[in-house]
C-alpha positions as CSV (number, residue, x, y, z in Angstrom):
1,M,119.8,99.3,106.6
2,K,122.0,98.9,103.5
3,G,120.9,98.3,100.1
4,E,119.5,94.8,99.2
5,Q,120.1,93.6,96.5
6,I,117.3,93.2,93.6
7,V,119.0,89.9,92.1
8,S,120.3,86.7,93.3
9,H,124.1,87.0,92.1
10,N,124.5,83.5,94.1
11,T,122.2,81.6,90.9
12,K,122.9,81.5,87.2
13,D,119.4,80.2,87.0
14,P,117.2,83.2,84.8
15,T,114.2,82.6,86.7
16,R,115.3,83.0,89.2
17,V,117.9,85.6,89.2
18,T,114.9,87.7,88.0
19,Y,111.6,86.9,89.4
20,V,113.4,86.8,93.1
21,G,115.5,89.6,92.1
22,L,111.5,91.7,91.4
23,T,110.4,89.8,94.8
24,D,112.8,91.7,96.6
25,A,112.4,94.4,94.7
26,Y,109.0,95.3,96.0
27,D,109.8,94.0,99.0
28,W,111.8,96.9,99.6
29,F,110.0,99.2,97.7
30,N,106.9,97.9,100.5
31,R,108.8,99.1,103.4
32,K,110.1,101.9,101.9
33,L,107.1,104.1,100.5
34,F,104.7,102.0,101.9
35,D,105.7,101.2,105.4
36,G,105.1,97.5,104.4
37,A,100.8,97.8,104.6
38,L,101.4,96.2,100.7
39,P,100.3,92.8,100.8
40,A,102.3,90.6,98.7
41,A,101.3,90.7,94.3
42,L,101.6,88.0,91.7
43,I,104.8,89.8,89.4
44,T,105.0,89.1,86.2
45,M,106.2,89.7,83.0
46,Q,104.1,90.7,79.7
47,R,104.8,91.9,76.5
48,R,101.0,94.4,75.8
49,R,101.7,96.5,73.2
50,G,101.6,100.5,74.4
51,S,102.6,100.0,78.3
52,Y,105.5,99.6,80.4
53,G,103.1,97.6,82.9
54,Y,100.2,97.1,84.1
55,F,98.2,96.4,87.2
56,A,94.8,94.1,87.9
57,S,93.4,93.3,91.1
58,E,92.5,89.8,91.9
59,R,94.1,88.5,89.1
60,F,95.2,85.2,90.9
61,G,94.2,82.8,93.2
62,T,94.5,79.1,94.7
63,R,92.4,76.3,93.2
64,D,90.6,76.5,96.1
65,R,89.9,79.6,95.9
66,S,91.5,80.2,99.2
67,D,93.7,82.5,98.4
68,I,93.3,85.8,95.8
69,V,95.8,88.3,94.8
70,D,96.9,91.1,92.9
71,E,99.0,91.0,89.1
72,I,102.1,94.0,88.3
73,A,103.2,92.9,85.1
74,L,106.3,94.5,83.7
75,N,106.7,94.9,79.8
76,P,110.1,93.0,79.2
77,V,110.2,94.4,75.5
78,H,111.2,98.1,76.9
79,F,114.3,96.9,79.6
80,E,116.9,97.0,76.9
81,A,116.4,100.8,76.6
82,R,115.4,102.0,80.0
83,S,117.5,102.2,83.0
84,D,117.0,100.2,86.2
85,D,115.6,103.4,88.2
86,K,113.0,103.9,85.6
87,I,111.9,100.3,85.2
88,L,111.5,100.1,89.3
89,S,110.1,103.2,88.7
90,T,107.0,101.6,86.8
91,L,107.2,98.7,89.3
92,V,106.4,101.6,92.1
93,H,103.7,103.3,90.0
94,E,102.4,100.1,89.8
95,M,102.4,99.3,93.7
96,C,100.2,103.1,93.7
97,H,97.2,100.7,92.4
98,L,98.1,98.3,94.2
99,W,98.2,100.6,97.4
100,Q,94.5,102.8,96.0
101,F,92.5,99.6,95.7
102,R,93.4,97.9,98.7
103,F,93.1,100.9,100.2
104,G,91.4,103.8,98.2
105,K,89.3,104.2,96.2
106,P,89.9,103.8,92.6
107,S,88.0,105.4,89.4
108,R,86.3,103.4,86.6
109,S,88.6,100.7,85.1
110,G,91.7,101.8,84.0
111,Y,91.5,105.9,85.4
112,H,94.0,107.1,87.1
113,N,92.4,109.5,89.7
114,K,93.4,112.8,92.4
115,E,93.6,109.9,95.2
116,W,96.5,107.6,93.3
117,A,97.9,111.2,91.8
118,A,98.7,112.4,95.0
119,K,100.0,108.8,96.6
120,M,102.3,108.5,93.2
121,K,103.4,112.5,94.3
122,S,104.0,110.7,98.4
123,V,106.2,108.4,97.0
124,G,108.4,110.7,94.8
125,L,106.5,110.1,91.6
126,Q,105.2,113.0,89.6
127,P,102.3,111.6,87.3
128,D,101.4,113.0,83.9
129,N,99.2,112.1,80.9
130,G,101.9,113.9,78.2
131,N,100.0,117.4,78.5
132,G,101.0,118.3,82.1
133,R,98.2,117.0,83.7
134,E,98.2,114.8,86.5
135,T,95.1,112.3,85.8
136,G,93.2,110.5,82.8
137,Q,93.2,107.6,81.5
138,A,96.2,107.1,80.0
139,V,98.7,108.4,83.1
140,S,103.2,107.5,83.4
141,H,105.2,109.9,85.6
142,H,108.5,111.1,85.5
143,I,111.0,110.2,89.1
144,M,111.2,113.2,90.5
145,P,114.6,113.8,92.1
146,G,115.7,113.8,95.9
147,G,112.3,112.7,96.2
148,P,111.6,109.5,98.2
149,F,111.9,106.4,95.5
150,S,114.9,108.7,94.0
151,L,116.7,108.0,97.3
152,A,114.9,104.6,98.2
153,C,115.9,103.6,94.5
154,A,119.6,104.8,94.8
155,E,120.2,102.4,98.1
156,L,118.9,99.7,96.7
157,L,121.2,99.8,93.6
158,Q,124.5,101.3,95.4
159,G,124.5,97.8,97.3
160,G,124.8,95.7,94.2
161,A,121.2,95.6,92.4
162,R,120.6,95.2,88.4
163,I,118.4,93.5,86.5
164,D,120.2,91.8,84.5
165,Y,117.9,89.8,82.1
166,V,116.6,91.6,79.7
167,D,114.5,91.2,76.1
168,V,116.8,91.1,73.1
169,W,115.0,90.2,70.6
170,G,115.1,94.2,69.5
171,Q,118.7,93.6,68.9
172,R,117.5,90.3,66.4
173,A,119.6,91.8,62.9
174,V,117.1,93.4,60.5
175,N,118.1,93.9,56.8
176,R,120.0,97.2,57.7
177,K,118.8,99.1,54.1
178,T,115.4,98.8,55.1
179,R,113.7,101.5,57.4
180,T,111.7,101.6,60.6
181,K,108.8,102.7,61.4
182,Y,108.1,104.5,64.7
183,T,105.1,105.0,65.8
184,C,103.6,107.5,69.3
185,L,101.5,105.5,70.6
186,K,99.1,108.4,71.9
187,C,98.7,110.9,68.9
188,G,99.9,108.0,66.8
189,A,102.5,110.3,64.7
190,N,105.0,108.2,62.9
191,A,108.3,108.6,62.0
192,W,110.7,106.9,59.6
193,G,114.6,106.0,60.5
194,K,117.1,103.2,61.2
195,P,116.0,100.1,62.9
196,D,118.4,100.8,67.0
197,L,117.3,104.7,66.6
198,H,115.2,106.0,70.0
199,I,113.2,108.9,69.1
200,D,110.7,110.9,70.8
201,C,107.5,112.2,69.7
202,R,108.2,115.8,71.1
203,D,104.4,116.8,71.5
204,C,103.6,113.7,73.8
205,E,107.3,113.7,75.2
206,L,106.9,110.0,75.4
207,P,108.9,107.5,73.3
208,M,108.0,106.0,70.3
209,Q,108.0,102.3,69.9
210,A,109.2,100.4,66.4
211,D,107.6,98.2,64.5
212,V,110.2,95.6,65.6
213,P,110.3,91.9,63.7
214,V,109.7,89.6,65.6
215,A,110.2,85.1,65.5
216,T,107.0,83.5,62.8
217,D,106.6,81.4,66.5
218,F,105.9,83.6,68.6
219,V,102.4,85.1,69.2
220,L,102.2,88.5,70.6
221,H,98.7,88.3,72.0
222,D,96.5,89.2,74.7
223,T,93.9,87.2,76.6
224,D,92.1,89.6,77.4
225,G,91.6,91.4,74.3
226,A,91.9,95.3,73.8
227,D,89.0,96.0,76.8
228,T,88.6,95.8,80.3
229,T,86.6,95.5,82.1
230,A,85.1,97.5,85.7
231,C,86.4,94.3,87.7
232,D,89.8,93.8,85.6
233,M,90.8,97.0,87.8
234,R,93.5,97.0,85.2
235,H,95.3,100.5,84.6
236,T,98.3,100.2,82.3
237,T,102.0,102.7,82.6
238,P,101.9,104.2,79.2
239,L,104.7,104.5,77.0
């Protein structure tokens, strides 16, 4: 089967382009990597500090509760700096959490266990907590060259798929005379430099996040607060 478009280019509506495209990508990877076993999920965009995305089980439902669905959230703040394959690898990372919730045995809320790690590797993503371990509370991943995800994603992108819309607030004009603070959200190390730098923490091998000014009429918030409960089953993909 030829690669499918991740976005619908026959419309200029940014909402349709973005969300129909992400739904198409979900369906594509579901067929290619999960044998079509995963149920539909509600894909959202959430600016959750310190993560590329997260999975929250049974987060949404119809008003009469006849249909309860899981949430997969992607953080658009990082779209500008990340390639399409890396953005889509976060989608598949969260799909592995959905697979485990529906068909496996997840551990306590937020913990990435051995079963999840094995599923990640089976689809071509190598789990990494920044210290060489595959399990833990905060675990990201690397794309395995030549692995199932790499091949499926390449086919999708070669077919014209792409992420069109990115968060541009980080590109707004700032005072170039003012240094920007960058922080590693894993170990807390800080660095200062120009506002448009891309800095990695060498100890954790993770990107450091800039404190970017935002418009005063916009408030970043998490409706659940900083902590999650066991029933939430939320798993975040750390930076």
